[in-house]
C-alpha positions in Angstrom: -12.0 24.0 7.2 -15.2 23.8 5.3 -14.7 22.6 1.6 -17.4 23.7 -0.4 -20.3 23.0 2.2 -19.7 19.5 2.5 -19.4 17.4 5.6 -16.0 17.8 7.0 -14.9 15.4 9.7 -13.5 16.7 12.8 -10.1 18.6 12.2 -7.6 16.6 14.0 -3.7 16.9 12.5 -3.0 13.6 14.0 -5.8 11.3 12.9 -3.7 9.9 10.4 -1.4 8.2 13.5 -1.9 4.6 14.0 -5.1 4.9 11.7 -6.6 1.9 9.9 -6.5 2.3 6.1 -9.1 0.1 4.3 -7.4 0.0 0.3 -10.0 -0.3 -2.5 -8.9 -1.4 -5.6 -11.9 0.3 -8.1 -12.0 -2.3 -10.6 -12.8 -4.9 -8.5 -15.0 -3.3 -5.6 -17.9 -3.3 -6.8 -19.7 -2.3 -10.4 -22.7 -0.5 -10.4 -23.6 0.0 -14.1 -23.2 -3.7 -15.1 -20.2 -3.1 -17.4 -18.0 -5.9 -15.5 -15.6 -3.1 -14.1 -15.9 -1.7 -10.7 -16.5 2.1 -10.2 -17.1 5.0 -7.8 -20.5 4.6 -7.4 -20.1 0.7 -6.4 -17.7 1.8 -4.0 -20.1 4.4 -2.0 -22.7 1.4 -2.3 -20.5 -0.7 -0.1 -18.9 2.1 2.2 -20.9 0.4 5.2 -19.2 -2.6 5.2 -15.7 -1.0 5.3 -17.1 1.4 8.2 -18.5 -2.1 10.2 -15.3 -3.4 9.8 -13.8 -0.6 11.9 -11.6 1.2 9.5 -10.8 4.9 9.9 -10.0 5.6 6.3 -9.9 4.5 2.9 -7.2 4.7 0.0 -8.8 4.1 -3.4 -6.0 3.1 -6.0 -6.5 5.4 -9.5 -9.7 6.3 -10.8 -8.2 9.3 -13.1 -8.3 8.9 -16.8 -6.0 6.9 -18.1 -5.7 4.8 -21.4 -5.5 1.8 -18.7 -2.0 0.4 -19.6 -1.0 -0.2 -16.0 -4.8 0.1 -15.0 -4.8 3.3 -13.6 -1.1 4.0 -12.9 -0.9 5.5 -16.0 -2.4 8.9 -15.7 -3.5 10.9 -19.0 -5.4 13.6 -16.5 -4.7 14.1 -13.1 -7.9 16.2 -12.3 -10.5 14.1 -14.0 -12.5 10.6 -13.3 -11.7 8.3 -16.2 -15.4 7.4 -17.6 -14.8 4.0 -16.7 -15.1 4.9 -13.0 -18.0 7.2 -13.3 -17.9 11.5 -13.2 -16.4 14.0 -10.3 -20.1 14.2 -9.5 -19.9 10.3 -8.2 -16.8 11.3 -6.6 -18.2 14.1 -4.7 -21.0 11.9 -3.5 -18.3 9.2 -2.4 -16.9 11.6 -0.3 -19.8 13.1 1.1 -21.3 9.2 2.0 -17.6 8.5 3.6 -17.4 11.5 5.6 -21.3 10.7 7.1 -19.9 7.2 7.6 -16.8 8.2 9.9 -14.5 7.5 7.0 -11.6 9.6 5.7 -10.8 9.4 1.9 -7.1 8.9 0.7 -6.7 8.7 -3.1 -3.8 7.4 -4.9 -1.5 10.0 -6.5 0.8 8.8 -9.1 3.2 11.6 -9.6 6.6 10.2 -10.6 5.6 9.3 -14.4 2.5 10.1 -16.6 0.9 8.0 -19.8 2.7 8.8 -22.5 -0.9 10.3 -23.4 -1.0 13.0 -21.1 -1.1 16.1 -23.1 2.3 16.9 -21.0 4.2 14.4 -22.8 2.4 15.2 -26.3 4.0 18.6 -26.0 7.2 17.7 -24.3 8.0 14.9 -27.1 7.8 17.2 -30.0 11.0 18.9 -30.1 13.6 20.2 -27.6 12.2 23.5 -27.9 8.8 23.8 -26.7 7.5 24.9 -23.2 7.3 21.2 -21.8 10.5 20.2 -23.3 12.2 19.7 -20.0 9.4 18.2 -18.2 10.0 14.8 -18.8 13.8 12.9 -18.5 15.2 12.9 -21.6 18.7 11.9 -22.8 21.1 11.9 -25.9 22.2 8.5 -26.8 26.0 7.2 -26.3 27.8 7.7 -29.3 26.9 4.1 -30.5 23.2 5.2 -30.3 22.9 2.9 -27.0 21.1 4.1 -24.3 22.7 6.8 -22.0 23.2 4.4 -18.7 22.4 1.1 -17.4 19.3 1.9 -15.8 16.9 -0.8 -16.0 12.7 -0.8 -15.6 11.3 -2.8 -12.8 8.8 -3.9 -15.8 11.7 -5.6 -17.8 14.7 -4.4 -20.2 16.0 -1.3 -20.4 15.0 1.9 -18.7 15.0 4.2 -21.7 13.0 4.2 -24.9 14.2 5.6 -28.2 12.0 8.9 -29.5 12.8 9.6 -33.3 10.8 13.1 -33.1 13.6 14.2 -30.6 16.2 12.1 -31.5 16.9 11.1 -27.5 15.8 8.5 -25.2 13.4 9.3 -22.1 13.1 7.5 -19.0 10.5 5.3 -17.7 11.0 3.4 -14.6 7.9 0.9 -15.5 6.2 0.4 -19.0 7.2 2.6 -22.0 4.1 3.8 -21.8 4.8 5.5 -18.6 7.5 8.6 -18.9 9.1 9.7 -16.0 9.0 13.3 -14.9 11.5 15.7 -14.5 11.6 16.6 -10.7 14.8 18.5 -11.4 12.7 21.1 -13.3 10.5 23.5 -11.0 7.5 23.8 -13.4 6.8 20.0 -12.5 7.0 20.1 -9.1 4.7 23.1 -8.7 1.9 21.2 -11.5 2.1 18.4 -9.1 1.1 20.4 -5.9 -1.4 21.5 -8.0 -3.0 18.6 -8.4 -2.7 17.6 -4.7 -4.4 21.2 -4.0 -7.6 20.5 -6.5 -8.5 17.1 -4.6 -8.0 18.7 -1.1 -10.2 21.4 -2.1 -12.9 18.4 -3.6 -12.6 17.0 -0.2 -10.1 14.4 0.2 -7.9 14.1 3.4 -5.3 12.7 2.1 -3.2 10.8 -0.4 -1.4 7.2 -1.1 1.9 8.2 -3.3 2.6 5.5 -5.4 6.8 4.9 -5.8 7.8 8.0 -3.8 11.5 7.3 -3.6 11.3 7.1 -7.5 10.7 10.9 -8.1 13.6 12.3 -8.3 16.5 10.6 -10.5 20.4 11.6 -10.6 20.9 14.5 -12.5 24.2 13.1 -13.8 22.8 9.9 -15.2 25.4 7.9 -13.3 25.4 4.0 -13.8 24.0 1.8 -11.5 26.5 -0.5 -9.6 26.4 -4.4 -10.2 24.3 -6.1 -6.6 26.1 -9.3 -5.8 24.4 -12.5 -6.1 24.0 -13.0 -2.6 22.4 -9.9 -1.8 19.7 -10.0 -4.4 15.9 -10.7 -3.0 12.7 -10.0 -4.9 11.0 -8.0 -2.5 10.6 -5.7 -5.1 10.6 -7.2 -8.3 10.2 -10.7 -9.0 13.4 -13.2 -8.9 13.7 -13.4 -12.7 13.7 -10.0 -13.5 17.3 -8.5 -14.2 16.4 -5.5 -11.9 17.3 -7.2 -8.9 21.1 -7.1 -10.6 21.6 -3.8 -9.9 22.0 -1.3 -6.5 19.9 1.2 -7.5 21.9 3.8 -6.3 21.1 6.4 -8.7 17.8 5.8 -10.6 16.0 6.5 -7.3 16.0 7.4 -3.7 18.0 10.5 -4.5 18.4 13.4 -1.4 16.8 16.2 -3.5 13.3 13.8 -3.2 13.6 15.4 0.6 13.0 18.8 -0.8 9.9 18.2 -2.6 8.4 15.9 0.2 9.1 19.2 2.4 6.8 20.9 -0.4 4.2 18.9 -0.2 3.7 18.4 3.4 3.2 22.3 3.4 0.3 21.8 1.1 -1.0 19.5 3.4 -0.6 20.9 6.4 -3.7 23.7 6.0 -6.2 20.9 5.2 -5.1 18.4 8.2 -4.4 15.9 5.5 -2.1 13.4 5.6 0.0 11.3 3.0 1.4 7.5 3.1 4.1 6.7 0.7 4.8 3.3 -0.8 8.7 3.1 -1.1 10.1 0.5 -3.0 13.8 -0.6 -2.3 14.8 -3.9 -1.8 17.7 -3.0 -0.3 17.3 0.3 2.3 13.3 0.8 2.4 13.1 0.7 6.1 16.0 3.4 6.2 14.4 5.6 3.5 10.9 5.3 5.4 12.6 6.5 8.5 14.0 9.3 6.5 10.6 10.5 4.5 8.9 10.6 7.8 11.1 11.4 10.7 11.2 15.3 11.5 8.1 16.2 11.4 8.3 18.0 7.9 7.8 15.4 5.1 5.2 12.8 4.8 3.4 11.5 7.7 3.7 7.8 7.0 5.2 5.4 4.5 5.4 1.8 4.4 8.5 -0.5 3.3 8.2 -3.9 2.1 9.5 -6.1 5.0 5.9 -7.5 5.6 5.2 -7.5 1.7 7.5 -10.0 1.3 7.7 -13.4 -0.5 9.3 -14.8 3.1 6.9 -15.2 5.9 7.1 -12.9 8.6 8.7 -14.6 11.6 9.2 -13.1 15.4 13.0 -12.9 14.5 12.3 -10.8 11.2 9.8 -8.4 13.4 12.5 -8.3 15.9 15.1 -7.3 13.4 12.6 -4.8 11.5 12.0 -2.6 14.5 15.5 -2.6 15.8 16.9 -1.0 12.3 14.1 1.1 12.1 14.7 2.2 15.7 18.1 2.8 14.7 17.7 5.2 11.5 14.8 7.3 13.3 13.4 6.7 16.5 10.4 9.2 15.5 9.6 7.2 12.0 6.1 6.6 11.3 5.4 3.2 9.4 2.3 2.3 7.8 2.2 -1.8 7.7 0.5 -4.2 5.7 0.4 -7.7 4.4 -1.1 -7.6 1.2 -2.0 -4.9 -1.5 -3.0 -5.0 -5.3 0.9 -5.7 -6.3 1.7 -8.8 -4.3 0.5 -12.4 -3.8 -2.4 -11.8 -1.3 -0.3 -13.1 1.9 -2.3 -16.0 2.8 -1.2 -17.9 0.0 2.2 -16.1 0.1 2.8 -17.4 3.5 1.0 -20.5 3.3 -1.5 -19.7 6.0 -4.3 -21.6 7.7 -7.5 -19.9 9.0 -5.8 -19.9 12.7 -2.8 -18.4 11.4 -4.3 -15.9 9.6 -6.2 -14.6 12.5 -3.1 -14.6 14.9 -1.2 -12.5 12.1 -4.4 -9.8 12.0 -4.4 -9.7 15.9 -0.3 -9.1 15.6 -0.6 -6.3 13.4 -3.1 -4.6 15.2 -0.6 -4.3 18.1 2.3 -3.1 16.4 3.6 0.4 16.5 2.4 2.6 13.3 -0.7 2.8 11.3 -2.3 0.1 9.2 -3.2 -0.5 5.9 -5.8 -3.8 4.7 -6.4 -4.5 1.3 -9.9 -5.5 0.1 -10.7 -9.1 0.6 -7.8 -9.8 3.4 -10.6 -9.5 6.0 -12.4 -12.4 4.0 -9.0 -14.5 4.2 -9.1 -15.0 0.7 -6.1 -16.5 -1.2 -4.4 -16.1 -4.6 -6.9 -16.5 -7.4 -5.1 -18.9 -9.7 -5.5 -17.7 -13.4 -4.5 -19.1 -16.8 -2.2 -17.3 -19.1 -5.1 -16.3 -21.3 -7.1 -14.9 -18.2 -4.4 -12.8 -17.6 -4.6 -8.5 -17.8 -1.7 -7.4 -16.1 1.5 -6.7 -18.8 3.9 -7.4 -15.8 2.9 -10.6 -15.6 2.4 -11.5 -19.3 6.1 -10.2 -19.6 7.4 -13.0 -17.3 5.1 -15.8 -17.3 5.1 -18.7 -16.3 8.0 -18.0 -13.5 6.0 -14.7 -12.3 2.1 -14.9 -13.2 1.8 -11.1 -12.6 -0.5 -9.2 -10.0 -3.9 -10.1 -11.2 -4.5 -12.9 -8.8 -4.5 -10.3 -6.3 -7.0 -8.3 -8.2 -9.7 -10.1 -8.8 -13.3 -9.0 -7.7 -14.7 -8.9 -3.9 -17.0 -11.8 -3.0 -20.0 -10.2 -1.5 -22.4 -13.3 -1.9 -21.9 -17.0 -2.4 -25.0 -17.7 -4.4 -23.8 -15.9 -7.3 -20.9 -16.9 -9.9 -19.6 -13.4 -9.7 -20.2 -12.9 -6.3 -22.1 -10.2 -6.1 -19.3 -8.1 -7.7 -21.4 -7.6 -11.0 -24.1 -8.9 -13.4 -21.9 -8.9 -16.3 -18.9 -10.9 -17.0 -16.1 -9.4 -14.4 -12.9 -8.1 -16.4 -11.4 -10.7 -14.1 -12.9 -13.8 -13.5 -14.0 -14.7 -9.8 -12.6 -18.3 -8.8 -14.7 -21.4 -6.8 -12.8 -21.2 -3.9 -13.4 -17.3 -3.2 -17.2 -17.6 -3.2 -17.6 -19.8 0.0 -15.5 -16.8 1.4 -18.2 -14.2 0.6 -19.0 -11.5 3.0 -22.5 -13.0 3.0 -21.2 -16.4 4.1 -18.9 -15.1 6.8 -21.6 -12.8 8.5 -23.0 -14.2 11.9 -20.4 -16.7 11.9 -18.5 -15.9 15.1 -15.5 -18.0 14.2 -15.0 -16.5 10.5 -11.9 -14.4 9.7 -14.5 -11.5 9.4 -15.5 -11.7 12.4 -12.3 -11.8 13.9 -10.9 -8.8 11.9 -13.9 -6.7 13.3 -13.3 -7.8 16.8 -9.3 -7.1 16.0 -10.0 -3.6 15.1 -12.6 -2.9 17.6 -9.8 -4.0 20.2 -7.6 -1.6 18.8 -9.9 1.3 19.1 -10.8 0.5 22.7 -7.1 1.0 23.7 -5.3 4.1 22.0 -2.1 2.8 23.5 -2.4 0.4 20.3 -2.5 3.5 18.0 -0.2 5.8 19.3 2.1 4.3 22.1 5.6 3.5 22.5 6.5 -0.2 21.3 9.2 -1.3 24.2 11.0 -4.6 24.9 10.5 -6.3 21.5 11.8 -9.7 21.5 11.8 -13.0 19.9 12.1 -16.2 21.3 11.5 -19.3 19.0 8.4 -18.2 17.3 7.2 -15.8 19.8 7.7 -12.2 19.5 6.7 -10.2 22.5 6.5 -6.6 23.3 4.9 -4.0 25.2 2.7 -0.9 24.1 2.9 1.9 27.0 1.3 4.8 27.2 -2.0 5.9 29.5 -2.5 2.2 29.8 0.4 -0.6 29.4 -0.3 -3.7 27.3 1.9 -6.7 26.9 1.5 -8.6 23.7 3.0 -12.3 23.1 2.5 -13.8 19.4 3.0 -17.4 18.9 3.9 -17.4 14.8 4.2 -21.1 14.5 2.1 -23.8 15.0 4.1 -25.6 17.9 3.3 -24.9 21.4 5.5 -22.4 23.2 5.8 -20.8 26.6 6.2 -17.0 27.6 7.2 -15.7 31.0 5.5 -12.4 31.8 7.1 -9.4 32.5 7.0 -8.5 36.4 3.8 -7.2 38.0 0.0 -7.6 38.1 -1.4 -8.4 34.7 -4.9 -8.6 33.8 -6.0 -10.9 30.3 -7.6 -8.7 28.1 -8.6 -9.5 24.4 -10.4 -12.7 25.0 -12.8 -12.0 22.2 -9.7 -12.6 20.5 -8.5 -16.0 21.8 -6.0 -14.4 24.5 -4.7 -17.0 26.6 -4.6 -16.2 30.5 -0.9 -16.5 32.3 -0.6 -18.9 35.2 2.1 -18.5 38.1 3.8 -15.6 35.7 3.9 -17.8 32.5 1.7 -18.2 29.8 1.3 -21.3 27.4 0.8 -20.1 23.9 -0.8 -23.1 21.5 0.1 -23.3 17.8 -0.5 -19.2 16.8 -1.7 -18.1 19.8 -1.7 -15.2 21.6 -1.7 -13.6 24.7 -2.9 -9.6 25.5 -2.7 -8.5 29.0 -3.0 -5.1 30.7 -0.9 -4.0 33.5 -3.2 -3.9 36.4 
């Protein structure tokens, strides 16, 4: 389908299946105008790097008009670009360049809530009878004046904020300046679908849907039950946050959400566009992901938090994860990621050496599902250590020092080494570039066959060369100590074994004749039906 005269990639309704999606945090990718903040023109300038890496698509975090209380995840105009990032003309140029390079463009839609500066909310809060009075989640106080229920905000404290104009509380699952939209009100859903249509007409190929399971709330506003201490984990919110003390049965994950997702999919289909949803749930993330992506009538992909947790991904955890997913819905389609703009970078979170980072990258490329890579991951960037004075993230400031927030994963991309700002900007960056990042720059790793960057390029080339890794089945998943092994089957069959530990391990090959592949990734050959895997070693073999 031609989009207003601009180049469109070949129509393929299944392009997303097994795709490698590169996440760009626009504030920190490349500054083009010398104000210390990354922008759309900067992204366009650096797209060659993403294409050379071997990605199929980019996901751009929010660049819409915003007061930036949550750095773009508080939208005040869904259909325009914040001047900080450029203009709609700059966005059109970005899409055109991406398509020329064979990259599809996905943008981050934040539909569960808006900024309190959005015209919709400004009108809604005026009184209880205006045309948008029901566009947000409003509720009367209890007789004693306290909030209507016990729901908590992820950013700390009650999820309810008092508004003196209406003498009611409004719901905010995040900052008080991020009021939640009321998805039980049909005009809200239609307005949000129109937002998607606006960007599809502009040339985007899909969307990342922020907090997809938060869209719909329980219309009866029932209290969440307490969560026993032994069942709590900090995969969604830090351990010091009381949000972890509840089982979130009623403030999110509501069944009515499925109806909206079907409507959203119907908007996507004529454009061969795809969506990947963020499922934020500490107890049922995999099951919700399966529910939202199964059946072919909702979103194509979701990513749960199993690989974004503080706890390192082990062979046993991987086996358990795929078993749970298979039980929930065999046709569900995950989108796996180790790092993103909200989590501590996995190099630091899991304490990985360069050898371990390469092993995990190889594993990721061999898994059934699509992949999200976060900018700088391909360089092996660790989490940046920031002081309280350097923080910009309200989440980190709120819970400092037990939780240091998200800024350590959001510092600027490092392009060169011989520049204090890493080639990101000629001005002082909005977040500092820390000295440990500079030796890991793109320029420093270019031409080094042993670098993490070279390994990521080789891994993605290997995945592209073997379509079975993108679309084939994944069978016989087994964990033996630190080693996880499985087979990918389709037009060819590939056996994968990865040692996720620092000790020598031995693995028996499946019966049959196998040819070692992936030697450029350090794949180790089998002898006598067995393969000895060194620390962080891998074995990739193709059935002869």
